[in-house]
C-alpha positions in Angstrom: -0.2 -0.1 0.0 1.0 3.3 -1.4 2.4 5.7 2.0 0.5 8.5 1.3 -3.4 9.7 1.4 -4.1 7.4 4.3 -6.4 9.9 5.6 -7.7 13.6 4.4 -5.6 16.3 5.9 -7.7 18.9 4.5 -5.5 21.1 3.3 -1.7 21.0 2.0 0.7 18.2 2.9 3.2 19.6 6.2 6.6 20.0 5.0 9.3 18.2 7.2 10.2 20.5 9.4 6.7 21.7 9.9 5.9 17.8 11.2 8.9 17.7 13.2 7.5 20.8 15.3 4.1 19.3 16.0 5.7 15.9 17.0 7.9 18.0 19.1 4.4 20.0 20.2 2.5 17.3 21.0 5.4 15.3 23.0 5.5 18.3 25.5 1.3 17.5 25.9 2.7 15.0 28.4 3.6 16.0 31.4 7.1 15.2 33.4 7.2 12.8 36.6 9.8 12.7 39.1 11.5 10.0 39.5 11.1 8.5 43.2 14.2 9.8 44.8 12.4 13.2 44.3 8.9 12.0 43.4 7.4 15.4 43.9 3.5 16.4 43.1 3.0 17.2 39.6 0.5 19.2 37.4 -0.6 15.9 35.2 -2.6 18.2 32.6 0.6 20.7 32.5 0.8 20.5 29.1 -3.0 21.0 28.5 -3.1 24.3 29.8 -3.6 26.3 27.4 -7.1 24.8 27.0 -10.3 25.8 28.2 -10.8 22.7 31.4 -13.6 21.5 28.9 -11.7 21.2 25.6 -9.1 19.5 27.5 -11.5 17.0 29.1 -12.3 16.3 25.2 -8.5 15.5 23.9 -7.7 13.5 26.9 -10.4 12.1 26.4 -9.8 11.2 22.6 -6.0 10.2 23.5 -6.5 8.4 26.5 -10.2 7.7 27.0 -9.1 9.7 30.1 -11.8 11.5 32.1 -11.1 14.8 33.7 -13.7 15.0 36.1 -16.0 12.3 38.4 -18.6 10.7 37.5 -22.3 12.0 37.4 -23.8 10.0 40.4 -21.2 11.5 42.1 -22.3 14.7 42.2 -26.2 14.1 41.7 -25.1 12.7 45.4 -23.7 16.0 46.1 -26.8 17.9 45.2 -29.2 15.1 46.9 -27.2 15.4 50.1 -27.4 18.9 50.1 -23.5 19.7 49.7 -24.6 21.5 46.6 -27.1 24.1 46.8 -29.2 25.8 44.0 -27.3 28.3 44.4 -24.3 26.6 43.9 -25.8 24.9 40.8 -26.5 28.7 39.5 -23.7 30.0 39.7 -21.8 27.3 37.9 -24.2 27.4 35.3 -24.3 31.2 35.0 -20.3 31.3 34.2 -20.9 28.5 32.3 -22.9 30.5 29.8 -26.4 27.2 30.3 -29.9 28.9 31.2 -31.3 28.8 35.2 -33.1 25.2 34.4 -30.2 23.4 32.9 -28.3 22.4 35.8 -30.8 19.9 37.6 -31.5 18.3 34.2 -27.7 17.7 33.5 -27.4 16.3 37.0 -29.6 14.4 35.8 -28.9 12.8 32.6 -26.7 10.1 32.0 -23.3 10.1 31.1 -22.1 12.3 28.7 -21.3 10.7 25.5 -17.4 10.1 25.5 -15.7 10.5 21.6 -14.3 6.9 20.7 -10.3 6.8 21.8 -8.4 8.0 18.4 -6.9 5.1 16.8 -3.2 4.3 15.7 -2.1 1.8 13.3 -1.6 -0.9 16.1 -5.2 -0.8 17.0 -6.2 -0.5 13.4 -3.8 -3.8 13.2 -5.2 -5.1 15.8 -8.9 -4.8 14.8 -8.5 -6.4 11.2 -6.2 -9.1 12.5 -8.1 -10.0 16.1 -4.6 -10.5 17.3 -4.4 -7.6 20.1 -1.1 -5.8 18.6 -2.0 -2.8 20.2 -1.4 -4.2 23.7 2.0 -6.1 22.9 3.4 -2.8 21.3 2.5 -1.3 24.5 4.1 -4.0 26.5 7.3 -4.8 24.1 8.0 -0.4 24.3 7.0 -0.3 28.3 9.8 -3.1 28.8 12.1 -1.3 26.3 11.9 1.8 28.3 12.6 -0.3 31.9 15.8 -1.6 30.4 17.0 1.7 29.2 15.7 4.6 31.5 16.8 1.6 34.4 19.3 3.7 36.8 21.1 1.3 38.3 18.6 -1.1 39.6 19.0 -3.8 37.1 22.4 -6.0 37.1 22.9 -6.1 33.8 23.1 -2.6 31.3 21.0 -3.1 28.1 23.7 -2.6 25.0 24.8 0.7 23.0 22.5 2.7 25.5 24.8 5.5 24.3 23.3 5.2 21.0 20.4 6.8 22.8 16.5 5.8 23.4 16.3 5.2 19.3 19.6 4.0 18.3 19.5 1.1 21.0 16.1 0.2 20.7 16.9 -0.4 16.7 19.8 -2.3 17.7 17.7 -4.3 19.9 14.5 -5.0 17.5 16.7 -6.3 15.1 18.4 -8.9 16.8 14.4 -9.6 18.6 13.4 -12.9 17.6 9.9 -12.6 19.9 8.1 -10.5 17.4 8.0 -13.1 15.1 7.3 -15.8 17.5 4.1 -14.1 18.1 3.7 -13.6 14.6 4.7 -10.3 13.1 6.5 -12.4 10.2 9.6 -10.4 8.6 10.0 -7.9 11.8 13.1 -7.6 12.1 13.7 -7.1 8.4 11.3 -4.7 8.1 13.1 -2.9 11.1 16.4 -3.0 9.2 14.2 -1.2 6.6 13.5 1.4 8.5 15.9 5.1 8.9 18.1 5.6 11.4 17.8 8.9 11.7 14.4 8.9 14.9 13.8 11.9 12.9 13.3 10.6 9.5 10.7 7.6 11.3 8.6 10.7 12.6 8.0 12.0 9.2 7.9 8.5 7.5 4.8 7.8 10.1 3.7 11.3 9.5 3.1 10.5 5.6 1.9 7.2 6.2 -0.9 8.5 8.8 -1.7 10.9 6.3 -2.2 13.6 8.7 -2.0 17.1 9.2 -2.4 20.3 11.6 -4.6 19.4 14.6 -5.2 16.2 13.4 -1.5 15.3 13.2 -0.9 17.1 16.5 -4.0 14.4 18.0 -2.4 11.2 16.3 1.5 12.1 17.7 -0.4 12.6 21.4 -2.3 10.0 20.9 0.9 7.4 20.1 3.2 9.6 23.3 0.0 8.1 25.8 -0.1 4.7 24.9 2.6 4.4 27.5 2.3 7.2 29.3 4.1 6.7 31.9 7.2 6.4 30.1 7.3 9.4 27.9 6.3 11.5 31.2 9.7 10.1 32.6 11.3 11.2 29.6 9.5 14.8 29.7 10.7 15.0 32.6 14.9 14.4 31.5 13.8 17.0 29.1 12.2 19.6 32.0 15.8 19.1 33.9 18.2 19.2 30.8 16.4 22.1 30.1 16.2 24.2 33.2 19.4 24.1 33.2 19.6 25.7 30.2 20.7 22.3 27.9 18.1 19.5 25.8 17.9 16.2 26.0 16.2 13.8 22.9 14.8 11.4 25.3 11.7 12.5 24.9 11.2 13.0 20.9 13.5 9.6 20.5 10.9 7.4 22.5 7.7 8.7 20.7 9.8 7.9 17.5 10.1 4.2 18.7 6.8 4.2 18.8 6.6 5.4 15.4 8.3 3.2 14.3 6.1 0.4 15.5 3.2 1.7 13.5 5.1 1.6 10.4 6.2 -1.9 11.0 2.4 -2.8 11.2 1.5 -0.6 8.7 4.0 -2.1 6.1 3.3 -5.9 7.3 -0.6 -5.3 7.8 -1.2 -1.5 5.7 -2.4 -3.9 2.3 -4.4 -6.2 4.9 -8.6 -5.9 3.5 -10.7 -3.0 5.6 -6.7 -1.5 7.2 -7.0 1.6 4.9 -11.2 2.2 4.9 -11.1 1.4 9.2 -8.6 4.2 9.3 -9.7 6.8 7.4 -13.1 6.2 9.0 -11.6 6.3 12.0 -9.9 10.0 11.3 -13.4 11.1 9.5 -15.4 10.5 12.3 -13.6 12.8 14.5 -13.5 15.8 12.3 -17.6 15.6 12.2 -18.2 14.6 15.7 -15.5 17.1 17.5 -17.0 19.5 20.1 -15.9 22.3 22.8 -18.8 21.6 24.5 -19.5 17.9 25.0 -17.9 17.9 28.6 -19.4 21.4 29.3 -22.2 19.9 31.6 -19.7 17.9 33.4 -17.7 21.6 33.6 -20.3 22.4 35.6 -21.1 20.0 37.8 -17.8 20.3 39.2 -17.7 24.0 39.3 -20.5 23.8 41.6 -19.4 21.4 43.5 -16.4 24.0 44.3 -18.6 26.5 44.5 -19.9 24.7 47.5 -16.7 24.0 48.8 -15.8 28.0 48.5 -19.0 29.0 50.7 -18.0 26.9 53.3 -14.2 28.2 53.2 -15.7 32.1 53.2 -17.8 31.0 55.8 -15.0 30.3 58.2 -13.1 33.1 57.3 -15.5 35.4 58.1 -15.5 34.1 61.6 -11.8 34.5 62.1 -10.5 35.8 65.9 -7.7 36.7 66.3 -6.6 38.2 69.4 -7.7 41.5 70.6 -4.2 42.5 71.6 -1.3 41.3 69.8 2.0 41.6 72.4 4.8 43.5 71.3 7.1 41.5 71.2 6.0 37.4 70.8 8.6 35.2 72.7 8.8 33.2 69.5 8.3 33.2 65.8 8.0 30.2 64.0 7.8 29.8 60.1 6.6 27.0 58.3 6.0 25.6 55.4 2.8 26.4 53.4 2.1 22.9 53.1 -1.5 22.1 54.1 -0.4 19.3 56.9 1.0 22.4 58.5 -1.7 24.3 59.4 -2.9 21.8 61.4 0.3 22.0 63.9 0.6 25.9 63.9 -3.0 25.6 64.8 -2.5 23.4 67.7 1.1 25.3 68.0 -1.2 29.0 68.8 -4.0 26.7 71.0 -0.7 25.1 73.1 0.7 29.4 73.7 0.1 32.2 73.2 3.2 33.8 72.6 4.3 31.9 69.9 3.3 33.6 66.3 3.3 30.6 63.3 4.3 32.3 59.7 3.6 30.2 56.9 6.5 30.7 54.0 7.5 28.1 51.1 9.1 25.4 52.5 12.8 26.1 51.2 12.6 29.3 53.0 13.6 31.4 50.5 17.3 29.2 50.2 17.1 27.1 47.0 20.2 24.5 47.1 21.8 21.8 46.0 22.6 20.2 49.2 25.4 17.5 49.0 25.4 14.3 51.3 28.7 13.4 52.7 30.6 10.9 50.5 28.9 12.2 47.3 29.4 13.5 44.3 26.6 15.7 43.9 23.3 16.3 45.4 19.6 16.7 45.2 17.8 20.4 44.2 16.0 21.7 47.9 13.6 24.1 46.0 10.3 23.6 43.8 11.2 22.1 40.7 10.2 24.9 39.0 13.7 26.8 40.0 17.1 25.9 40.2 19.5 26.1 42.7 21.9 28.6 43.5 24.3 27.8 45.9 26.0 24.1 47.0 26.1 22.8 50.2 27.9 20.4 51.6 27.1 18.0 54.4 30.0 18.2 56.7 30.5 17.1 61.0 30.6 19.4 63.4 34.2 19.4 65.3 35.6 17.1 62.8 38.8 19.1 61.4 39.9 17.3 57.5 41.7 14.4 59.2 38.6 13.6 61.3 36.7 13.6 58.5 38.5 12.4 56.0 38.4 9.4 58.3 34.7 8.8 58.8 34.1 9.9 55.0 36.7 6.5 54.4 34.7 4.4 56.5 31.1 5.0 55.3 32.5 4.4 51.7 34.0 1.1 52.5 30.8 0.1 54.2 28.7 1.2 51.3 31.0 -0.8 49.1 30.9 -3.7 51.4 27.2 -3.6 51.2 26.6 -3.2 47.9 29.3 -6.4 47.1 27.0 -8.1 49.8 23.4 -7.8 47.8 26.1 -8.7 44.2 26.9 -11.5 45.8 22.6 -12.1 46.8 21.1 -11.0 43.2 23.7 -12.6 41.2 22.8 -15.3 38.4 24.8 -18.8 40.6 24.8 -17.4 44.1 21.3 -16.6 44.4 19.9 -20.1 44.0 21.7 -21.1 47.1 21.1 -17.9 49.1 18.3 -18.8 51.3 19.1 -22.1 51.9 22.6 -20.9 52.8 21.8 -18.1 54.9 18.3 -17.7 55.4 18.4 -18.6 58.8 20.6 -16.1 59.4 17.5 -13.4 58.6 15.2 -14.5 61.6 16.2 -11.7 63.3 15.9 -8.8 61.1 12.8 -10.0 59.8 11.8 -10.2 63.5 12.9 -6.8 64.3 11.5 -5.6 61.3 7.9 -6.6 61.7 7.9 -5.3 65.1 9.0 -2.0 63.6 12.3 -2.1 65.7 14.1 -1.4 62.4 14.4 -0.2 59.3 14.2 -2.8 56.5 16.8 -1.0 55.1 18.9 2.1 56.5 18.2 5.2 55.5 20.0 7.0 52.7 21.1 9.9 54.9 22.3 7.5 57.4 23.7 4.2 55.6 27.5 3.5 56.7 28.1 6.0 59.9 27.5 5.6 63.3 25.0 7.2 65.4 27.4 9.0 67.2 27.8 11.1 63.4 25.1 11.1 62.2 23.9 13.8 65.3 27.0 16.2 64.0 26.2 15.7 60.3 24.7 19.5 59.5 25.4 22.3 56.2 28.3 23.3 55.8 27.8 27.0 54.9 31.4 28.6 54.3 32.8 28.9 51.2 34.4 25.8 50.3 36.2 24.3 47.0 35.5 20.8 46.7 37.1 19.7 44.1 36.1 21.8 40.9 33.0 23.1 42.5 32.5 26.0 44.3 30.1 25.9 47.6 29.1 27.9 50.4 28.0 31.6 50.6 30.0 34.8 50.2 29.2 37.5 52.7 27.2 39.5 49.7 25.1 36.3 48.7 24.4 35.9 52.5 22.6 39.0 52.8 20.9 39.1 49.7 19.4 35.9 50.5 18.9 36.6 54.0 16.8 40.0 53.0 15.1 38.3 50.3 13.7 35.4 52.5 12.4 37.9 55.4 11.3 40.2 53.4 9.0 37.3 51.3 7.7 36.2 54.1 7.0 39.8 55.8 9.1 39.3 58.9 11.2 41.9 58.2 10.4 43.9 61.8 9.3 42.8 65.7 11.8 40.1 65.9 11.3 37.2 68.8 13.7 36.1 71.3 13.5 32.6 69.3 12.8 32.8 65.4 12.4 29.3 64.1 13.0 27.9 60.7 10.4 24.8 60.5 11.2 22.2 57.3 9.0 19.3 57.4 9.7 15.5 56.2 8.2 12.2 57.1 9.1 8.2 58.7 8.1 5.8 56.7 9.9 2.5 55.7 9.1 0.7 52.7 7.3 3.3 50.7 8.8 3.7 47.2 7.2 6.9 47.4 8.3 8.1 50.4 9.9 11.4 48.6 6.2 12.5 47.6 5.4 12.8 51.6 8.3 15.3 52.2 8.4 18.9 51.3 7.6 19.5 47.5 9.0 22.9 47.8 12.6 21.0 49.1 12.3 18.9 45.6 11.0 15.8 47.1 13.5 16.1 50.0 12.4 17.1 53.8 13.5 20.8 54.7 15.6 20.3 57.4 18.7 21.5 55.1 16.9 24.5 53.7 16.0 25.6 57.8 19.5 24.5 59.1 21.1 26.8 56.2 18.7 29.7 56.8 19.3 29.9 60.8 22.7 29.7 60.3 22.5 32.6 57.8 20.6 35.1 60.4 22.9 34.2 62.8 26.0 35.4 61.1 26.8 39.0 62.6 27.6 39.9 59.6 24.5 39.0 57.9 22.9 41.0 60.4 25.3 44.4 60.4 24.8 43.7 56.2 20.8 44.1 56.3 20.7 47.1 59.7 21.9 49.4 56.4 19.4 47.7 54.9 16.4 48.2 56.4 16.2 45.2 58.4 17.4 45.1 62.2 17.2 42.2 64.1 18.0 42.9 68.3 20.8 41.3 69.5 19.0 39.1 71.5 17.0 37.1 68.7 18.5 33.1 68.0 17.4 31.7 64.8 17.0 27.6 65.1 16.2 25.2 62.4 14.1 22.6 63.4 12.1 19.7 61.3 8.4 18.6 61.7 8.0 14.5 61.2 4.3 14.9 59.4 3.7 11.4 60.3 4.4 11.4 64.0 3.9 15.4 64.7 7.1 15.2 66.1 9.9 18.4 66.2 13.4 17.8 66.1 15.3 21.5 66.9 18.4 21.3 65.6 21.7 23.1 66.4 21.5 23.4 69.7 25.1 24.5 70.6 24.4 27.9 68.9 22.1 28.9 72.1 23.5 31.5 74.4 22.6 30.4 77.7 20.9 33.4 78.5 17.8 31.5 75.5 18.4 28.0 77.3 15.6 28.4 79.2 13.5 29.5 76.0 14.8 27.0 73.8 13.4 24.0 76.8 9.8 26.2 76.8 9.7 25.8 72.8 10.4 22.2 72.5 8.0 21.7 75.7 5.1 23.3 73.0 6.6 21.7 70.3 5.2 18.5 72.0 2.3 19.6 73.6 0.9 20.6 70.1 2.4 17.4 68.9 -0.1 16.1 70.6 -3.0 17.7 69.6 -2.6 17.7 66.1 -1.9 13.8 66.5 -5.5 13.7 68.1 -6.6 16.1 65.1 -5.5 13.7 62.6 -5.8 9.9 64.1 -9.6 11.0 63.1 -8.8 9.9 59.9 -6.3 7.0 60.8 -8.9 5.0 62.0 -6.4 4.0 64.8 -7.9 1.3 67.5 -8.8 3.9 70.1 -8.8 1.2 73.2 -4.5 1.1 72.3 -2.5 4.4 73.6 -3.0 7.2 70.6 1.0 8.4 70.5 2.1 4.8 70.2 -0.1 3.9 67.3 0.6 7.0 65.3 4.1 5.8 66.4 4.3 2.7 65.0 2.5 3.6 61.4 5.9 5.5 60.7 7.8 1.6 61.5 5.3 -0.9 59.9 6.6 -1.8 56.7 3.1 -3.2 56.3 1.3 0.2 56.3 -0.6 1.8 53.2 -1.8 4.6 55.1 1.5 6.0 57.6 -0.4 9.7 57.2 -2.6 10.8 54.3 -0.1 13.8 53.1 -1.8 16.5 51.2 -5.1 14.8 50.4 -7.7 17.3 50.7 -6.4 20.4 49.7 -8.4 22.3 48.5 -7.4 26.4 49.4 -4.3 28.8 49.1 -4.9 31.7 51.1 -2.4 34.2 51.1 -2.5 37.3 53.8 -1.9 38.0 57.2 -2.1 35.2 60.2 -4.6 37.4 61.4 -7.1 36.4 58.5 -7.3 32.8 59.3 -6.3 32.5 63.1 -8.6 30.2 65.3 -10.2 29.2 62.5 -10.4 25.6 61.8 -9.6 24.7 58.2 -9.1 21.1 58.3 -5.5 20.5 56.9 -7.3 22.1 53.5 -5.4 25.1 53.3 -1.8 26.3 52.2 -1.4 29.4 54.1 1.0 31.6 53.0 2.0 35.0 55.6 1.8 37.9 53.4 1.8 41.9 53.9 0.8 43.9 50.9 1.3 47.2 52.4 4.8 46.0 53.1 5.7 44.8 50.0 7.9 47.0 47.5 6.7 47.2 43.9 4.9 44.2 44.5 7.9 42.2 43.7 7.0 39.2 46.7 3.5 38.6 45.1 4.8 38.3 42.0 6.9 35.9 43.9 4.2 34.1 45.4 2.0 34.0 42.7 4.9 32.4 39.9 6.0 30.1 42.3 4.0 29.1 45.3 0.9 29.5 44.1 1.9 27.4 41.0 3.4 24.4 43.3 0.2 24.6 45.2 -1.4 23.9 41.7 0.3 21.4 41.3 0.0 19.3 43.7 -4.0 20.5 43.6 -4.2 18.9 40.4 -1.9 16.1 41.1 -4.2 15.0 43.7 -7.7 15.9 41.4 -6.4 13.8 38.7 -5.4 10.5 40.1 -9.4 10.8 42.5 -11.3 11.1 38.8 -9.3 9.1 36.5 -6.1 6.6 38.4 -6.2 4.2 35.4 -4.3 6.7 33.9 -3.0 10.1 36.4 -2.5 7.8 39.0 -0.8 4.9 40.3 -3.3 1.9 41.3 -3.3 0.1 44.0 -0.4 0.5 46.4 -0.4 -3.4 47.5 1.3 -3.9 44.2 3.3 -1.8 43.5 7.1 -3.0 41.8 9.9 -1.0 42.1 11.6 -0.7 38.4 14.7 1.0 37.4 15.3 2.7 40.9 12.9 5.5 39.1 8.9 4.3 39.8 6.9 1.7 40.0 4.4 -0.9 38.2 1.2 -1.6 39.1 2.0 -5.5 39.0 5.0 -7.1 37.7 4.9 -5.4 33.6 3.3 -2.5 31.9 3.8 1.4 32.3 5.3 2.9 34.2 2.4 4.6 36.7 2.5 7.8 37.8 0.7 10.5 40.3 -0.8 8.8 43.6 -1.9 5.0 44.8 -5.2 4.7 45.9 -4.6 4.4 49.3 -3.9 7.6 49.5 -6.7 9.2 48.2 -9.5 6.5 50.0 -10.0 4.9 53.1 -11.6 1.3 51.6 -15.0 2.8 52.6 -15.0 7.0 51.1 -12.5 9.4 49.7 -10.5 11.5 51.9 -9.8 13.7 49.2 -13.0 15.5 47.2 -11.4 16.4 43.5 -11.6 20.1 43.5 -9.4 22.8 41.5 -7.5 25.2 43.9 -9.0 27.9 45.3 -6.3 30.3 46.2 -7.3 33.6 47.5 -4.7 36.7 47.9 -5.5 40.1 50.1 -3.6 42.6 47.3 -5.1 45.0 45.6 -6.8 44.5 42.2 -4.2 46.3 40.0 -1.5 44.7 41.7 -2.7 40.8 40.9 -3.7 41.8 37.5 -0.3 43.0 36.6 1.1 39.7 38.0 -1.4 38.1 35.7 -0.8 40.1 32.5 2.9 39.4 32.8 3.1 35.2 33.4 1.4 33.3 30.4 1.7 30.3 32.7 -0.7 32.1 35.4 -2.7 33.5 32.8 -3.1 30.4 31.3 -4.1 28.6 34.9 -6.2 31.0 35.6 -8.3 32.1 31.8 -8.9 28.4 31.2 -10.6 27.4 34.9 -7.9 25.2 36.3 -7.7 27.5 38.7 -9.9 29.7 41.0 -8.6 32.8 42.1 -10.7 35.5 44.6 -9.2 39.1 46.1 -10.0 39.3 50.1 -10.2 42.9 51.2 -8.9 44.8 53.8 -11.9 43.9 56.0 -10.9 40.8 55.3 -14.1 39.3 53.7 -13.7 38.7 49.6 -13.8 41.2 47.1 -13.8 40.1 43.8 -13.5 36.9 42.1 -12.0 36.9 38.8 -13.7 35.6 35.4 -11.2 35.4 33.3 -9.6 37.3 30.5 -8.6 40.1 32.9 -12.1 40.8 34.2 -13.6 40.4 37.8 -16.7 39.5 39.3 -18.7 40.8 43.1 
């Protein structure tokens, strides 16, 4: 069959350059997924943010058979039980341009007729032959991607990996007998005849498809979604490379691998009766049935659900109870990450003490660093994935000279090498068969202690190979030092610049307390591949310990304080900064570097630690309501036991329930129980020169909060596509991510156990509601300046409200630069 005119393009044939541009654009519709070591929440609809919500629903249905809203009966139930009122429906209908009488009719109607999933050549081949070639191809490509992208888990590396994603696949496919065994006679011969350049393969595939413009982009997008998990990981590699000013061909080459399979099937089966007609008819049907308003009713119902949630939130905000008279100087100021779990702990801490002021700020605390653990050549980026680290900070042993530190490092490396050799012996092709029989009984003690939560299943990466006494002495080194060829630490000017920026951004420029505590957060779990997802997203999927300790050390620097004083920020001599870490699983707080605290503040620190314990107890009581603990057993012991239980699928609920982002002084929310559902960012617009801080908040923390919200949203509305299924069935692949079972595509998003308690949803799917107390013009200026923010707001991915100076809602952003109310 001729490799052209497979479907009508509705216009002139695209040039090779146009085809490659379309392929690149389609591949960027895929949202990136971060590897397990730094797993962070990502907006799964990131590549579709330039589309209206309902239009994106149409696109996802066509390319993946995915849902963007809940089933109709979910909304009908919410209406029946009164959660969604008639006013909520009318409000949502008005914004959707529907008649007042239509909401009820839509709510009670059957599901919207989703468009059929667009076909690939593999789908058509499956149809005309009766064999599931589409499933076979997806399985083969997923298996190949797992081998190629492996980061050290596999004992044997894939051959010719240096040839790139496409080159290594072509080498492998030319000697792969499996497709021919399964019935693809001539497979290797056809592969040998394919172009060696992945771009040429994409062009030939587009010519064979006979598509152009939007249809061709849809086709390439459809191809990418056949192994959406692995294309998401390849998209991550592109993201990371471009973030640092480079490039990475992994994604476009993986798309070329999928296109190569299409060409193979097209050349083997394209002459079969019905192939050509089925292909043309599928795309002709798409051209006549495509509509942007097919899902308008579902979008309206989702908006009504969100209007109901907003109404309840606004009612709460109207009941804020700030102190009648704020103390002239608080004993403690505690700055927490804006993470919704901190809302619970902050409220508990304020309940435990009326002379502690809590502050909400992004968890990296304005110090974007690369933190290099002792004994490693590089480290992780401790900042939001939208940013790049500005400084390299190395871990050091407190009080150790170079000789002692070298000795500690050598011992750690020796122990790691011994552990690696032992693991290789256990997994080797020959020794693994006799290992269990000869060594099995020696592991009974370890199995018992692991099962009882007395030991970890594996050493924590931050402490493996080191003695406990040394672990207690580890901390960040901020002084400038050349390590190898890399400059690490902070010079004098950078310290002052970053300290000023951080204090200004958290609206902490005067009235400093005697103790200012920078509280990062992390999580304690075992046997949990997605453990990093419970740590701090603002710290790139790491705990906030390093950022908090670095921030405190710099704020305590006398030279920094002198420099800040010249810039109008006068930190009193008796103010001491401390770094701390809030464990969100156990609600315990660890205070670091107490050795820097002068004797005059010893009682202050002791009192603070006592308040932290009281707040932790209160927070555990509140959180336990959703954890189904045994009322007859000690609560604290049960919560702590969950963090050590290697069979626990719900050690904590993470950010489940997140639904609001509030940017305002703490007085607007103080005394209100927001149920651990709100990101709280301190902000006083009257102290914001040129609204630079507002711009920072709207382009970084607000975007990150939206990503988190939409990750949870997508994992609920369609866990098959945007979640990771059943946690009990997870198997780690390549140290990168998880499979559900022993094969298939890389799973992205959240496991069902992180969203549902077995009886009901813990996370209700809601797009984030942002509330900002600032002048309307200042907000408008930021929206107008930043396309990414504008897309989220104008296309309905994020709700924005403005709070007035009296604490009430003064207006709603209606899109396209307009406001309501």
